[in-house]
Backbone as CSV, one residue per row, in Angstrom:
resi,resn,N_x,N_y,N_z,CA_x,CA_y,CA_z,C_x,C_y,C_z
1,MET,-133.019,-61.270,25.015,-133.314,-59.870,24.806,-132.016,-59.110,24.567
2,SER,-132.121,-58.039,23.839,-130.959,-57.242,23.491,-130.470,-56.446,24.703
3,THR,-129.164,-56.265,24.776,-128.588,-55.504,25.889,-128.336,-54.055,25.504
4,LEU,-128.823,-53.626,24.335,-128.623,-52.250,23.898,-129.540,-51.303,24.660
5,LYS,-129.076,-50.091,24.840,-129.882,-49.064,25.488,-131.024,-48.677,24.549
6,PRO,-132.116,-48.151,25.097,-133.256,-47.765,24.246,-132.878,-46.753,23.155
7,GLU,-132.014,-45.788,23.497,-131.611,-44.789,22.502,-130.843,-45.445,21.358
8,THR,-130.000,-46.418,21.702,-129.213,-47.106,20.692,-130.112,-47.956,19.808
9,ARG,-131.102,-48.603,20.407,-132.045,-49.409,19.625,-132.839,-48.529,18.662
10,ASP,-133.275,-47.349,19.167,-134.021,-46.433,18.306,-133.158,-45.945,17.147
11,LEU,-131.906,-45.623,17.434,-130.988,-45.164,16.396,-130.727,-46.282,15.390
12,GLN,-130.535,-47.485,15.890,-130.279,-48.624,15.014,-131.491,-48.881,14.114
13,LYS,-132.679,-48.819,14.685,-133.896,-49.036,13.898,-134.042,-47.941,12.847
14,SER,-133.761,-46.706,13.224,-133.847,-45.590,12.291,-132.845,-45.763,11.147
15,LEU,-131.620,-46.164,11.488,-130.611,-46.379,10.455,-131.001,-47.531,9.529
16,GLU,-131.556,-48.589,10.095,-131.988,-49.718,9.267,-133.085,-49.279,8.296
17,GLU,-134.021,-48.453,8.767,-135.083,-47.956,7.903,-134.520,-47.063,6.801
18,ASP,-133.538,-46.217,7.140,-132.922,-45.341,6.142,-132.192,-46.155,5.079
19,VAL,-131.453,-47.163,5.512,-130.719,-47.999,4.565,-131.696,-48.769,3.681
20,GLU,-132.752,-49.285,4.271,-133.757,-50.024,3.499,-134.415,-49.111,2.467
21,ALA,-134.722,-47.888,2.858,-135.327,-46.937,1.925,-134.362,-46.567,0.803
22,ALA,-133.071,-46.465,1.120,-132.087,-46.132,0.094,-131.887,-47.285,-0.880
23,LEU,-131.965,-48.505,-0.390,-131.755,-49.663,-1.252,-132.992,-49.989,-2.086
24,ASN,-134.157,-49.630,-1.610,-135.403,-49.919,-2.316,-136.204,-48.634,-2.510
25,PRO,-135.724,-47.740,-3.372,-136.434,-46.471,-3.531,-137.762,-46.676,-4.251
26,GLY,-138.725,-45.887,-3.864,-140.011,-45.905,-4.543,-139.889,-45.132,-5.843
27,GLU,-140.984,-44.989,-6.540,-140.965,-44.232,-7.787,-140.704,-42.763,-7.465
28,ALA,-139.824,-42.171,-8.210,-139.470,-40.773,-7.981,-140.660,-39.873,-8.295
29,GLN,-140.778,-38.799,-7.546,-141.838,-37.840,-7.784,-141.429,-36.955,-8.953
30,GLY,-142.337,-36.699,-9.832,-142.019,-35.831,-10.959,-142.974,-36.057,-12.107
31,TYR,-142.749,-35.351,-13.179,-143.588,-35.444,-14.363,-142.775,-36.115,-15.451
32,TYR,-143.273,-37.233,-15.927,-142.583,-37.981,-16.962,-143.445,-37.999,-18.218
33,ARG,-142.832,-37.701,-19.328,-143.566,-37.654,-20.587,-143.626,-39.040,-21.216
34,ASP,-144.616,-39.222,-22.029,-144.771,-40.436,-22.801,-143.669,-40.464,-23.869
35,THR,-143.182,-41.633,-24.212,-142.114,-41.768,-25.197,-142.534,-41.194,-26.545
36,ARG,-143.770,-41.422,-26.944,-144.242,-40.885,-28.225,-144.272,-39.365,-28.202
37,GLU,-144.644,-38.805,-27.054,-144.681,-37.352,-26.933,-143.265,-36.783,-27.031
38,CYS,-142.304,-37.445,-26.406,-140.912,-36.998,-26.469,-140.392,-37.077,-27.900
39,ALA,-140.726,-38.151,-28.607,-140.276,-38.314,-29.983,-140.849,-37.202,-30.860
40,ALA,-142.109,-36.878,-30.675,-142.732,-35.816,-31.464,-142.074,-34.471,-31.179
41,LEU,-141.819,-34.185,-29.923,-141.154,-32.921,-29.575,-139.743,-32.859,-30.154
42,LEU,-139.050,-33.969,-30.145,-137.702,-34.020,-30.709,-137.729,-33.777,-32.211
43,LEU,-138.687,-34.374,-32.914,-138.807,-34.164,-34.358,-139.126,-32.709,-34.684
44,ILE,-140.019,-32.106,-33.921,-140.374,-30.700,-34.168,-139.178,-29.793,-33.908
45,ALA,-138.467,-30.029,-32.810,-137.292,-29.204,-32.484,-136.204,-29.402,-33.530
46,GLY,-136.011,-30.642,-33.982,-135.007,-30.915,-35.008,-135.357,-30.259,-36.322
47,ALA,-136.624,-30.287,-36.686,-137.043,-29.660,-37.937,-136.838,-28.149,-37.875
48,ALA,-137.097,-27.560,-36.725,-136.915,-26.113,-36.582,-135.438,-25.743,-36.675
49,LEU,-134.578,-26.578,-36.126,-133.154,-26.275,-36.163,-132.539,-26.532,-37.535
50,LEU,-133.078,-27.479,-38.268,-132.514,-27.835,-39.567,-133.125,-27.053,-40.721
51,SER,-134.189,-26.303,-40.493,-134.824,-25.546,-41.573,-133.909,-24.395,-41.992
52,PRO,-133.931,-24.036,-43.274,-133.053,-22.952,-43.746,-133.510,-21.612,-43.158
53,PRO,-132.620,-20.669,-43.043,-132.996,-19.362,-42.493,-133.940,-18.622,-43.451
54,ALA,-134.673,-17.698,-42.894,-135.591,-16.896,-43.708,-134.776,-16.034,-44.668
55,PRO,-135.258,-15.866,-45.908,-134.495,-15.043,-46.860,-134.474,-13.582,-46.420
56,ARG,-133.361,-12.938,-46.681,-133.209,-11.523,-46.329,-133.509,-10.673,-47.565
57,PRO,-134.138,-9.568,-47.336,-134.425,-8.705,-48.496,-133.129,-8.143,-49.082
58,LYS,-133.113,-7.994,-50.405,-131.927,-7.437,-51.083,-131.919,-5.930,-50.927
59,LYS,-130.742,-5.378,-50.807,-130.606,-3.926,-50.640,-130.466,-3.246,-51.968
């Protein structure tokens, strides 16, 4: 049996759980877009940025 005090064992167990969680993270919480959706948004944004400016009326 271990000779560690109960508080030390609890702390050690807690630290082991924290390290295990850090080394094996689960899937991050958040909203992830589909690759095709991202590609479509990128094409639309690129087309808007590359389109020529609207003509200005002559004075």
